[in-house]
Structure formats: C-alpha cells, structure tokens
C-alpha positions in Angstrom: 53.8 94.8 44.0 53.6 92.5 46.8 56.4 90.3 45.3 58.5 93.5 45.1 57.8 94.2 48.8 58.3 90.4 49.9 61.4 90.5 47.9 62.6 93.6 50.0 61.7 92.3 53.1 63.7 89.1 52.6 66.9 90.9 51.5 66.5 93.5 54.4 66.1 90.5 56.9 69.1 88.6 55.3 71.4 91.8 55.3 70.4 92.5 59.0 71.0 88.5 60.1 74.5 88.5 58.2 75.3 91.8 60.2 74.1 90.5 63.7 76.4 87.3 62.8 79.4 89.6 61.8 79.1 91.5 65.0 78.7 88.3 67.2 81.6 86.9 65.7 83.9 89.7 66.8 85.8 89.2 70.1 84.6 91.3 72.9 87.0 93.2 75.1 86.1 94.5 78.6 88.0 97.4 80.2 87.6 98.6 83.8 87.7 102.1 83.3 86.9 105.0 80.4 90.4 105.8 79.8 91.5 102.1 79.3 88.5 101.4 77.4 89.4 104.7 74.8 93.2 103.2 74.7 91.7 99.9 73.6 89.4 101.3 71.0 92.3 103.3 69.4 94.1 100.1 69.1 91.1 97.8 68.1 89.5 99.4 65.3 86.5 97.4 64.1 88.2 94.1 64.6 87.0 94.0 68.3 83.8 95.1 70.4 85.3 97.0 73.5 82.8 97.6 76.5 83.7 99.2 79.6 82.4 98.3 83.1 82.7 101.9 84.6 80.5 104.6 83.2 81.6 108.3 82.6 81.8 110.2 86.0 82.0 106.8 88.4 84.8 106.6 90.7 87.0 103.3 90.1 88.1 103.5 93.9 84.5 102.9 95.4 82.8 101.2 92.4 80.8 98.0 93.3 80.3 95.6 90.5 76.8 94.7 89.6 75.1 91.6 88.1 75.3 93.1 84.8 79.0 93.4 85.0 79.3 89.8 85.8 77.4 89.0 82.9 79.4 91.1 80.7 82.8 89.8 81.8 81.3 86.3 81.4 80.7 87.1 77.7 84.1 88.7 77.0 87.1 87.1 75.6 89.6 89.4 77.4 89.9 91.9 80.2 91.7 95.1 80.7 92.6 96.4 84.1 94.7 99.4 85.3 96.0 97.9 88.2 98.0 99.4 91.0 94.8 99.0 93.0 93.0 101.5 91.4 90.3 99.5 91.0 89.2 99.3 94.7 89.8 96.1 96.2 90.6 94.7 92.9 87.3 94.1 91.6 88.2 93.9 87.8 90.8 91.1 88.6 88.2 89.5 90.7 85.4 89.7 87.9 87.9 88.3 85.2 89.5 85.3 87.6 85.8 84.5 88.7 84.6 84.3 85.0 88.0 82.3 83.9 88.8 85.2 81.4 92.4 86.6 80.9 93.3 89.9 82.0 95.8 92.3 81.0 97.0 94.8 83.5 97.7 97.8 81.5 100.2 99.6 83.8 102.7 96.6 83.6 106.1 98.0 83.2 105.3 101.5 84.5 107.5 102.8 87.3 104.9 103.9 89.8 105.3 107.0 91.8 105.4 106.1 95.7 103.5 108.4 98.0 102.7 108.4 101.7 99.7 107.1 102.8 98.7 106.6 106.3 102.2 105.9 107.2 103.0 103.5 104.6 104.2 104.0 101.1 101.8 102.9 98.2 102.0 102.7 94.5 100.1 105.8 92.8 97.6 104.1 90.3 96.8 107.2 88.4 99.5 106.9 85.8 97.7 107.7 82.8 98.0 111.4 83.9 101.5 111.4 82.0 101.0 110.7 78.2 104.5 108.8 78.1 102.9 106.3 80.5 100.0 105.9 78.1 102.4 104.6 75.6 102.9 101.7 78.1 99.3 101.2 78.5 99.0 100.8 74.8 102.1 98.6 74.1 100.3 96.3 76.7 97.0 96.3 74.9 98.6 95.7 71.6 100.2 92.5 72.9 97.0 91.4 74.8 95.0 92.0 71.4 97.7 90.4 69.1 97.6 87.0 71.4 93.8 87.3 71.1 93.8 87.7 67.3 97.0 87.2 65.7 95.5 87.8 62.2 95.1 91.5 63.6 98.5 92.0 64.8 99.9 94.4 61.9 96.4 96.2 62.3 96.7 96.5 66.0 100.4 97.8 65.7 99.6 100.2 63.2 96.7 101.8 64.9 98.9 101.9 67.9 101.8 103.9 65.9 99.5 106.4 65.2 97.9 106.8 68.5 101.5 107.1 70.0 102.6 109.8 67.7 99.3 111.8 68.8 100.4 111.1 72.5 103.5 112.7 71.6 102.0 115.6 70.2 99.9 115.9 73.0 102.8 115.9 75.6 104.4 118.5 73.8 101.1 120.6 73.5 100.5 120.3 77.4 104.3 121.5 78.1 103.6 124.7 75.9 100.2 125.5 77.7 101.8 125.2 80.9 104.5 127.5 80.0 102.0 130.0 79.8 101.3 130.1 83.6 103.7 132.2 85.6 106.1 129.7 87.5 105.1 131.0 90.9 101.3 130.4 89.9 101.8 126.8 88.8 100.0 125.5 91.8 97.5 122.6 91.2 95.1 121.7 94.2 92.6 119.1 93.6 90.1 116.9 95.8 92.2 113.9 95.7 95.7 112.8 94.7 95.0 112.0 91.2 97.3 114.4 89.5 100.6 113.4 91.0 102.2 112.1 87.5 100.5 115.1 85.8 102.4 117.7 88.5 105.7 115.6 88.2 105.8 115.5 84.3 104.9 119.1 83.8 106.4 120.7 87.2 103.4 122.0 88.8 103.5 122.2 92.8 107.3 122.7 93.1 107.0 123.5 96.7 105.1 120.2 97.1 108.0 118.0 95.4 106.1 118.2 92.3 103.3 116.3 93.8 99.4 116.7 94.1 98.2 119.1 96.9 94.8 117.4 98.0 92.7 116.9 101.0 91.9 113.5 100.1 94.4 110.9 99.6 95.3 108.9 96.5 92.0 107.1 97.0 88.5 108.2 97.7 87.4 104.8 99.0 87.6 103.0 102.3 90.5 100.7 101.0 94.1 101.5 102.2 95.2 105.0 101.3 91.8 106.3 101.4 90.0 109.3 103.0 90.4 112.6 104.6 91.7 112.9 108.2 91.3 116.2 110.2 95.2 116.5 110.3 95.2 116.2 106.6 92.7 118.5 106.2 94.4 121.0 108.2 97.9 120.4 106.5 96.4 120.9 103.3 94.4 124.3 104.1 97.7 125.6 105.7 99.6 124.6 102.6 97.0 126.4 100.2 97.3 129.6 102.2 101.1 129.5 102.2 101.0 128.6 98.6 99.3 131.6 97.1 97.3 129.2 94.9 95.4 131.1 92.5 92.5 128.8 92.4 91.3 125.1 93.5 89.5 122.5 91.2 86.8 120.3 91.8 86.8 116.7 90.0 84.2 115.2 87.8 84.4 111.8 89.8 83.9 113.3 93.4 81.4 115.2 95.4 82.7 118.8 95.4 81.7 119.7 99.1 84.9 119.0 100.8 86.9 121.1 98.2 84.2 123.8 98.0 84.4 124.2 101.8 88.2 124.6 101.7 88.0 127.2 99.0 85.6 129.1 101.2 87.9 128.7 104.3 90.9 129.8 102.4 89.4 132.4 100.2 90.7 130.8 97.1 88.2 130.8 93.9 87.4 127.6 92.3 88.9 127.2 88.9 86.5 124.7 87.5 85.9 121.0 87.2 88.8 118.6 86.0 88.3 115.2 84.6 90.3 112.8 86.9 89.4 109.1 87.2 87.0 109.1 84.5 86.6 110.7 81.2 83.5 112.9 80.1 80.2 111.3 78.7 79.5 110.8 75.0 79.3 114.0 73.2 81.2 116.0 75.7 84.8 117.7 74.7 86.1 115.1 77.2 84.9 111.7 76.0 88.3 110.9 74.7 91.6 111.0 76.6 93.2 113.5 74.4 90.1 115.4 74.7 90.1 115.2 78.6 93.7 116.2 79.0 92.9 119.0 76.4 90.1 120.4 78.3 91.9 119.9 81.7 94.8 121.8 80.5 92.9 124.6 79.2 90.9 125.0 82.3 94.0 125.1 84.3 95.8 127.7 82.1 92.9 130.1 82.2 92.3 129.5 86.2 96.1 129.6 87.0 97.8 132.3 84.6 
C-alpha cells in the first residue's frame, strides 16, 4: 500500500512540476486597463498569460503605480497601453520604458475625437466606447502578439476574426436598443467625459454636438484636462435643466458625490451606475467588454425610454 501511495505522490508531483514549467514558459503580457486586458485575452487564448495593472473599479487617470506593478512589468514580455493620455502622466509607458519592455499603444490608427479642455483641444482617450474603434485595438494587439510569438500568428488572427464578428453584432445590437429611446429623450449625462465616442457613434446628446454632458472634463485627475470648475458646473446644471434629461448616471470608477449633488440641484433622478474607465469585477455581468457594454446600454434604455 505504501508503495502505491509513494507512486501516486511521485506522479502527482511530476505532473504539477510539468504544469508549472509549462505555465512559466508562456510569454507574459501586461495590460494597463481592464478593457485592454480583455481584448488581449480574446486574442491570446491559452498561448499567453495576460495580466492587468488596474483592478476593476480603478481610475486610470489618477492611478499611481505600485512596487508590485513595477515587478509585474519587469517579469513581462510585452506591455499594452491605451495611450492618448488615458494613463495619467503616461504611467504605463513609463513602467515599460524603465523595464526595457516593448509596449504596444492599442489606439494607434484611431482618429481621436478632439475636445476642448481648459482652453485647448485635446484628444479624447476613451476610444473603446465605439466597437468600431475596438477593432483597431484588436488588430494592434494581434500585430504585437504575432511579433512576440510568430508561431502563434494564425491562432491570434483566427481568434481575432471571431471577436471582430462579435463586435459587429454588438454594434448592431446597441443601435437597436438605443432606437427604443424616443429621440428627444436620448440625453446622456454622466460624471465625466467618458462617453463622447459612444454619444457620437450612437447619436445621443444631439443638442450638445453628440458629445458628453458631464460636470467633470475628460479626466478626473490633476493632469491637463482634469477636474470640475465652478463655471463648468454652472453650465452643466443649466444644460441639464434645459435639455430635459430624464436621468443622470454615476460611474463605477468615480465618487458619485458630485453627480448626486447635481441630481438633487436639478431635480433629475439617478438612472444607475455605468461602467466607464473600468469593467466590472470577476463574476459580475460587466466583467468583459461585451458584458459591460450590454449592461450599460440596458441601464440607459431602462432609465431614458
């Protein structure tokens, strides 16, 4: 009996060791945001290990990298960032450069929306809110992974093809759902300017040039474009009152205090909490990009229609 037990222990130990070696031999990808990590996993499958710096609910604009993040990047083979200054003070690029790791800017090739901020025009970094833009993210990721692992190129391309088809279905579904909202009620008011691409693509906020209506600018941090001024707040309150917005929305990555105060001031109800700069935690309905978009749209439709 002891011989059998020792034999089982030996084979289990051998299996675990072989499994650990197989895991350790896979290249490691580090993504800055939860959305980019999801796109990367859709493409990578089991050939690569995808890790993410930001946790669900974290704000990329204000995030400060930790020593654990530095170590994670040091152990990586390639890094992925959003770019367009989404990562406040370009923290992801700095981490990769300091570690000597290649970095892919996943928004390369996207024509960004230009928005006014503190008297100057800046590029809006929230490009993933258009599924058409996500196709560009995915293609950039495929190129980066194929350079890292040429033997896996066909697998990456095949996985990307399926995901791109899912994005086309998502785009069509969102349009169908938004059409359930009467035209005059398609007014989206959120905490910060995260939804410009969404409003432009799906035609919300017609009276605001199809751009976000928000008390805070494109960023919630201290970098260029961040923060809420009294003048901006006054204009937003006035705009909400004049627009007849049926509801206002808080966001998962931002303290809801400001938007709740404005809701009270304007007498407009809170329609719910939207995923914006981060997806939902594991096990939630919004833990993937398609899931977060689905839940956001259903929440908007139910609150606005």
